[in-house]
N, C-alpha and C positions, 0 to 999 in steps of 0.2 A: 504492498499500498503507499502510496504515496504523502507525505501528509506534510502536511500547510503549516496548522495552528502547531500544533505539539513538536516539536521539532528538541524536546532539552537533549535527547542522547547524543545525536551529531550536529551539532548547532552549524557545522563546514557545509554539510549536505543540500544542496540547494530543492527548492521546493519547488511544486510544479509551477505554483505560480514564476517562480524566478524561470524555467524552464522556458515555460512560454514567452513571455518578453525576454528573454536575453535570442527567439526565434522572431521577435519582431511582429507574432500574431495576439491578435485580440480572443478574446474569448469563443468568438462566435468562428474566427477562423482557424483554432487550435481546436475547439471542439467535434468542427467537421474532417480534419484532418486523420483523427481519432476515432472516427464512429459513434459522435457524443453529442450531447445536445451541451449547446453550452449555459444553458441550465444548471445542468450535474456539473459541469467546471467549476462555476463561480460559487453554486453548494461548496465542493471541494474546498473550495479557496478559501471560505469562508469560515468552512472546519463543523458545517455545520452535516458534511455527506463524506463518504470514506468511498475514493476511488476505486474500481473493483476492473480491471480490463482483463480482457480477451484475449488466446496465444496472437491473435493478430495485430491486437492495438497494441500489444509491447511489442510486435516487430515494428508495426510501425512508428511508436515511439523512438524505438533506436535508430529507426533511421534518420526523425527526425533531429537528435540529439546528435548525431553524425554531422549532422547539416551543421550545424551550431557549434562542430567544434570539441564535443563534449563527447561523453563513454557511459553509455549504459550502467559500465562502472561507476556513475561519479552521481548514481543514484542509492539512496539509501539499503538496506538489505529485507530489510520488514515491510513485505508484503501478502501479511496474512490476512 
């Protein structure tokens, strides 16, 4: 799970919002790329919802991260 509000364990890891902003994308654009809704992205960024990604969405996120010069390894390990 990508966390935005609760980053106490690893404060140097990027949040989903930081990844999205580094990609220079709006919530709507980011949601479209991941195959979800802007509302879901917004709720996650506000800490109201935990984002659950399908394998296809994870692969797409990996591609987006690479475009931004980041690695999937830059994300937190807790994807429960």
